[in-house]
C-alpha positions as CSV (number, residue, x, y, z in Angstrom):
1,M,99.1,91.4,127.0
2,E,97.3,94.2,126.2
3,L,95.8,93.7,122.3
4,D,96.8,96.8,120.4
5,K,93.8,99.0,119.1
6,P,92.5,98.5,115.3
7,L,93.0,100.8,112.9
8,K,90.8,102.7,110.9
9,I,91.9,101.7,107.0
10,F,90.3,103.1,104.0
11,I,91.5,101.4,100.5
12,V,90.7,103.8,97.6
13,D,90.8,101.6,94.0
14,D,88.8,101.2,90.9
15,D,89.7,97.4,90.8
16,T,87.1,95.9,92.9
17,M,89.2,92.3,92.6
18,L,92.5,94.2,94.3
19,T,90.3,96.2,96.8
20,E,88.2,93.0,97.9
21,A,91.2,90.7,98.0
22,L,93.2,93.3,100.1
23,S,90.9,94.0,102.6
24,D,90.7,90.4,103.0
25,Y,94.0,90.1,103.6
26,L,94.2,93.2,106.0
27,T,91.3,91.9,108.4
28,R,92.8,88.2,108.4
29,R,95.9,89.8,109.2
30,V,94.9,92.1,112.1
31,P,90.8,93.0,112.9
32,H,91.3,96.1,111.7
33,E,88.2,98.3,110.3
34,V,88.7,98.5,106.6
35,R,86.5,101.0,104.2
36,V,86.6,100.2,100.6
37,F,86.3,103.0,98.2
38,Y,85.8,103.0,94.1
39,T,86.7,106.4,93.7
40,G,88.2,109.0,95.5
41,E,85.3,111.3,95.3
42,D,83.6,108.6,97.7
43,C,86.6,108.3,100.3
44,L,86.6,112.3,100.2
45,R,82.8,112.2,101.2
46,N,84.1,109.9,104.1
47,L,87.3,111.7,105.6
48,V,85.0,112.8,108.4
49,E,85.2,109.0,110.0
50,R,89.1,110.7,110.5
51,P,90.6,106.9,108.7
52,D,94.4,106.0,110.5
53,V,95.5,104.6,107.0
54,I,94.5,104.9,103.2
55,I,95.9,103.1,101.0
56,L,95.5,104.8,97.7
57,D,95.6,104.2,93.8
58,Y,97.5,106.2,91.9
59,Y,95.0,105.5,88.8
60,L,91.7,106.1,89.7
61,N,90.0,106.7,86.8
62,S,90.3,104.1,84.5
63,V,86.9,102.8,85.2
64,H,85.2,105.9,86.0
65,R,86.8,108.6,83.3
66,E,85.2,111.2,85.3
67,A,87.2,110.6,88.4
68,A,89.7,112.3,90.2
69,N,93.0,110.4,89.5
70,G,95.1,109.6,93.2
71,M,97.2,112.5,93.2
72,E,94.4,114.7,92.9
73,I,92.7,113.4,95.9
74,L,96.2,112.9,98.0
75,Q,96.1,116.7,98.0
76,V,92.6,117.0,99.3
77,I,93.6,114.1,102.2
78,K,96.6,116.2,103.1
79,R,94.7,119.0,103.6
80,D,91.9,118.0,105.3
81,C,92.8,115.0,107.1
82,P,96.7,115.7,107.3
83,T,97.0,113.0,110.4
84,A,96.1,110.3,108.1
85,H,99.0,107.6,106.5
86,V,98.7,107.6,102.9
87,I,100.2,104.6,101.5
88,M,99.7,104.7,97.2
89,L,99.8,101.8,95.5
90,S,100.4,101.8,91.8
91,N,101.6,99.7,88.5
92,Q,103.3,102.9,88.0
93,E,107.5,101.7,88.2
94,H,108.7,105.4,87.3
95,Y,110.7,106.6,90.0
96,G,109.8,110.4,89.2
97,V,105.8,108.8,90.0
98,A,106.9,107.7,93.4
99,M,108.9,111.1,94.0
100,Q,105.8,113.2,93.3
101,T,103.5,111.6,95.4
102,I,105.8,111.3,98.7
103,I,106.5,115.1,97.7
104,K,102.6,115.4,97.6
105,G,102.1,114.0,101.3
106,A,102.1,110.1,100.5
107,E,104.4,108.1,103.4
108,E,105.2,105.4,101.0
109,Y,105.0,104.3,97.4
110,V,103.9,100.2,96.7
111,I,104.0,99.0,93.1
112,K,101.5,96.2,93.1
113,D,102.8,92.7,92.6
114,E,102.8,89.5,94.1
115,S,104.1,91.2,97.5
116,S,102.2,94.5,98.1
117,F,99.8,93.0,100.0
118,E,103.0,91.8,102.4
119,K,104.2,95.1,102.3
120,I,101.1,97.3,103.0
121,A,100.7,95.1,106.1
122,K,103.8,95.7,107.4
123,M,103.7,99.2,107.0
124,I,100.1,99.2,108.6
125,L,101.8,97.1,111.6
126,D,104.7,99.6,111.7
127,I,101.9,102.9,111.8
128,Q,100.3,100.8,114.6
129,Q,103.4,100.2,116.6
130,K,104.0,104.1,116.6
131,N,100.3,104.6,117.5
132,R,100.8,102.6,121.1
């Protein structure tokens, strides 16, 4: 049986504990190539690597006040790397916020909770299945 090709995944979140935990979780499930960025600007500088999936936090400027927020970064990603699958990750539970991210190009919106890692892993596996 042929092994699935690992995906290149970017995790973009200013919460260092969450990003490291999510990175560990995803690489344990399937050996993907995972890169972590703590600002959207760092992610944008590395888009030349053509990630398959970008997990992007809605609030990216809680630690670095001058950093762009997730919506601003999403728009640049969709312009410069339109084939990347973007999964928004947020504490925001408002329907309007989720809808705006989908309108701007995110494929999914995941609320940060105890099941968010599992939901993201399933979405990535679905993307991997489609890429076969």
